[in-house]
N, C-alpha and C positions, 0 to 999 in steps of 0.2 A: 968724603963720600966714596964708598968702595963699590966696585962692580960685583953684583951677586954671582957672576960667573967665575970669579976668582976665589970664592970662599969655599970651594970644594963641595962635595955632596952633603946633603942635609942629613944630620944625624937622627937616627930613630930614637924615640923617647925610651926612657928606662922602663923596665918591666913594672916597677912600682907606679910610675906615672901613668903608664897605659892602663894598669888595673884600676887606679883611682878614676881615670877618665871614663872607663867603661862602667864602673859602679855608679858614678855621678849621672851618666847618661841614662842608666837604667832607672835610677830614682826619679829623674826628671820625666822620663817616659811614663812611669807609673803615675806620677803626679798629674801629668796631662790627661791620661786616660781615666783615672779615678780620683779626682781632686777631693771628693767627699770622703772617700776611704782614708786618704792620707790625713785629712783634717781631723777625722774621728780618732785615728790612731794617736796623733800628736796631742789632741785635747785630752783624750783618755789617759795618756801617760802623765800629764801634769795634774789632772784631777786625782788620780791614784796617789801621786806623790804628795799632794796637799792633804789628802785624807790620811795617809800614813803619818804625816807630820802632826796632824790633829789628834789621831787616836793614840799615837805613841807619846804625846806630850813633848815632843822635841822643840816645839815653838817656845816653850817656857825657858829654855836655856839662854835665849837672846832677848827675851821680851823685857820691856821696861816695866810692864805691869802684868803680873801673873794672875791677877784676880778677875780677868775678863771672863764673862760667862761662856760656858762651853757652846751653847746654841749660837751665840754671836760669832764665836771662832769658826764654827762649822759653816755658818752663812757666809762669812768673809772668805773662807777657803774656797767655797764653790763660786762666789761672785768674782774671785780673782782668777779663776781658771776656766770655768765653763764658757764664758763669752769668747774664749779663744777660737771656738768653732766657727765664728763669723768673721774672722780676721781678714778674709779675702774680700768678701762682698761689702761689709760695712766696717772698715777698719777704724774710722774715727768714732763711730757709735760704740764699738767694742772697747776702744781705749777710754772713752768717757765713763762707761760702766765700771771698768777696772780702776780708773782714777777715783771715782766716787767711793768704791770699796777701799781703795788705798788710803783715802783721807780718813775714813773711819778707823782703819787699821792703825794709822799713825796717831790719831787722836786718843784712841784707847790704850796705846802702848803695847799692843800685841806683837807688832813687828813680824807678821807672818812672812816667811820667805817666798810664799806664792806671789807676793807683790812683784817679784823680779820677772814674772811672766809678761809684764807690761813691755819689757824690752823686746820681746818677740814681735809684739804688735808694732812697735817703733821700727824695727827692722823691716817688717812687711810694708809699712808706709813708705820707707825710704826706697824699697825695691820696686813698688808699683804705682806710687802716687806722686803728684807734683811736689816740688821742693817747698812751696809755700805751706802745704799741708804738713810736710815733715817738720818745719819750724814750729808750727802750732802743736804738733804731737809732742815734740821735745819739751816745749814750755808747759804743756799740760801734764807731762809725766813728772815734772819737778814740783808740782803743787803738793802731793803728799809728803815729799821730802821737807819742804819748807814748813808745812804744818807740824811735822814731827819734831823739827828743830825747836820751834817756839813752844810746843806743848811739853816736850820732855828734853830740855836742854842738858846736855852732858858734854863738858869740854867746850872748846871754841866752835863757833858756828861753821867756820871754814873747814874744819876737820870732818864735819858731818855732811856738808853740802858738796864740797869740791870732788870727793870720790864719786858721788852719785852723778855729778855733772860729767865727769870724765867717762863713766860707764855709758851714759846715754849718748855722749858724743861719739865714742868709739863704735857703738852699735849702729848709729846713723851713718857714720863713715863707711862701715863695713857694708851696709845695705847699698850705699851709693856706689861703692867699688864693684860689688856683684852686679848691680844694675848696669853699670857702664860696660862691664865685661860681656854681659848678655847682649846688650845693644850692639856692641862692636862685633861680636860673633854673628849676630843676626844680619848686620850690614854686610859682613864678608860673605855670608851664605847668599844673600840677595844679590850681591855683586857677581858672585860666581854663577848664579842662575841667569842673570842678565847677560853675562858674557857667553854662556852656553847658547842662549837664545840668539844673540847677535852672531855667534859663530855659525849656527845653523842657518840663519838668514843670509849671511855672507856666502856660505856654501851654495845655498839655493840660488842666490843672485848670480854667483859666478857660473853655476851650471846653466842657468837660463841665458846668460850672456854668451857662453860658449856654444850653446845650441843655436842661438841666433847667428853667431859668427859662422858656424859650420853650415847652417841653412843658407846663409847669404853666399858663401863660397860655392856650395853645391849648385845653387841657382845660377850663379855667374858661369860656372864651368859647363854644366850640362845644358843650360838654356842656350848659350852662345853656340857651342859646338854642334848641338843637335839642329839648330837653325841653319848653320852652314851646311851640315850634312844633308838636310832636307833640300836646300837649294841646289846643291850639287847633284843629288839624286834626281830631282825633277829635270834639271838641265841634261843630265846624262841619258835619261830615258827618252827625252825629246830628240837628242842627237844620235841615239843608237841606230835609228833607221836610215838617216841621211849621212851621218859622218861618224863611222865607228871609231876613228882615231880620237875625236873629241870626247866620245863616250868613255874611251879608255882613260883619257886624261881626267875625266870627272871621277871615275872609280879610283884612280890613284890618289886624287885629292881627298876623296872620302876616307881612304885608308890612312892617309897622313893625319887628317883631322881627328879621326877616331883614336889613333895612337897617342896624339897629343892630349886628348881628353882623358884617356885611360891613365896616362902618366900623371896628370894633375890630380885625378881622383885617387890614385894609389898613394900619392904623397900626402893628400889630405887625410885619407883613412889610416895611413901608417902612424900619424900623430896621435890618433885615438887609441892605438894599441900600445899599452905601456910596455908589454914584453918585447915589442919590436922597436920601441922608440929610439934606443941608442943606436940601432943599425938602420934607422929609416933613411930613405934616399934624401940626400942633401941638395936637391935641386932648388935653386933660388926662386922666389916668388916673381911673377911677371913685373917688369919695370918699364920705364919710358923707352928704353932701347928696344923693347919687343913690340912697339906700336907698328913698325913696318911689317913684321910678320903677321900681326893681327889684321892689318888692312889688306895684306895680300890674300889671307884666307877669305875675307869677306868679298874681295874682288873675284876670287875663284868661284864663289857661290853665285855670282851673277850680278852683284851690286857694284856699280862704278863708284869709287871712293877717291876723293882728293885729300891728301894729307899735306898740311903746311905747318912748319915749325918756325916761329919767329922769336927773336931775342936771343940772349945768351943763357943757355940752360944753367941755372944755379944748382948747387948740390942740394937735393931734396932728401929728406929722410925716406927710408924704404917704405914706410907706411903711406906717405903722401904719393910716392910713385905708384904704389899698388892702387891707391884710390883713383888716381887719374886714369890708370889703365883700365880698371873695372868700370868706371863711368863711360869711357869711350866704348868699351866692349858691350856694355848694356845698351847704350844708345844705338850702336850699329846693329845689335841683335834685334831691337825693336823695329828698326828700319826694315830689316829683312822680313820680319813677321807682318808688319802692318802697312808699309809704305805702298805696296802694290807694284804692278809691272811698270817699267819705264822710269822708276825713281832713281835718283842719284844722291850721294851723300858727300859732305865735306867736313873734314876734321881740321880745326885750327887750334894750335897750341901756342900760347904766347907767354913768354917769360918777361916780367916787368919788375919794377921796383916794389910794387905792392903784392907780389907773389906770382902765381901761375894761374892763367885763365885758359879754359878749354871751352870751345864751342863746337858742337856737332849739329849740323843742320842737314835736312834732306828735302827733297822735292815731292814727297809723297802726298797722297790725298789727305786733306784736313777735314775736320768736322765729323759728322756721323759716318759710320762705316768702319772699315778695317782699321783706320788710323785712330779711332776714338779710344780704343783700349789702351793706348800708350799712356794716357794721363788721367782720364776720367773714369767713370764707372763703366763697367763692361767686363767681358771675359778676360780681356788682356790686362786689366788693372790688378795689381797684387804686389809681389815681393820685389819686383824690379826697381821701381822708383823709390820704394821704401828703403831698399838696401842702399841705393845711391845716396839718399839723404842721410842715412845712418853713418855711412862712411864719411860723408862730408862734415857732419857735425862733430866727428872725432877731432877734427883739426880746425874747428871754428870757421869753417868755410860756408859758402852759400851755393845753393843749387836751384836753378830755375828750369822748368820743363813745361812746354806748352806749344800749341799750334801757332804758326806764323800767319799774319794777316793775308787774306786772299784778295786779289791775286798777288803773288803766284801760289801762296799756300805752302804747306809743308809742316815740318816739325823742327823744333829747336831745343837743344839741351845746352845750358850754359853753366859752367862750374868755375868757381873762384876759390882758391886756397890761399889765404894770406901768407905773406912771408914771415917767418919766425924772427922775432927781435934778436938782434945780436947780443951776446952776453956782455 
């Protein structure tokens, strides 16, 4: 077996082959558009040929009996050719009429050459009908031959029958070959059509997945950083009157957070611009080493956060590290939005033999109210938890989010990403 890539470029067909293909396709197209016109033309041709043979007396040159009445010869000529008009719709009926005329033709010894038109009907049966009908058609076509051999024996019987059998067999095989070629071509066209449909579907699915990924990243970046900026702005406005120094620190933290958000957004948008993709900024995606900076930003926004890392950090793939980072980011963002004043949060990251576990809890208010939007219906429900679950499912993990029992109440997000099996 050879690789198609090593066979060189495909050669173009010769001019003669291309011309024959175009001509054949035109004939088939005309046949599909106007089948009756084609059938009339074909039938008319053989009817005229049979009538010329009759009026010119050419049939007498090969006849066993030249004393056959002219009206009978005329009827036989028409009976052997006119039924060809119905070869598509009623091929077996057409063949039966021709065989009946052929039996009379052989019995009288006229031996009209119009009897060969039966082979066209045999070809049509092989081309469009089941094989069992083809066998019956071939056997039916041999009946006039056998009648002629016994009615007008000349020489050995095999010299009269075998050539006819070979002719019928070759016509049947030719019809089967053409039929197989047409079915093979149709299957290739259908396969090409299905591949085009699948390609379009894959492109649409890929575009939808990319839009979902971009929307998820935009939500994580903008949602978290705007929540932090809002918290800093509220604290700065409160401290401006009493402690201008703390207000200045809040403004400085707002500027830092804004620059960080702009950097992440620029990196995300640069990926979408093909013309600038090769020169896009190569800033790495957030990882577990960036959790300290994330927690510091949330603390600066006014939310006390405790970060605890337990166990030996195993090497995680970048996708898993980004998933852990985004889940912690989303959980802390929801705490800033919904936990209310006086809340605190705790982030516990544990590395174990079964993978990495992350737990983010807060002491905010549970039940109806501001905290309800984090998990249930309400204005806060939306892309946040959905995005966390989508990220988790990519690595066969589990995510649980819900209120803690009261008292003391609060909210808990628990993430588990299983450890990848060793190769």
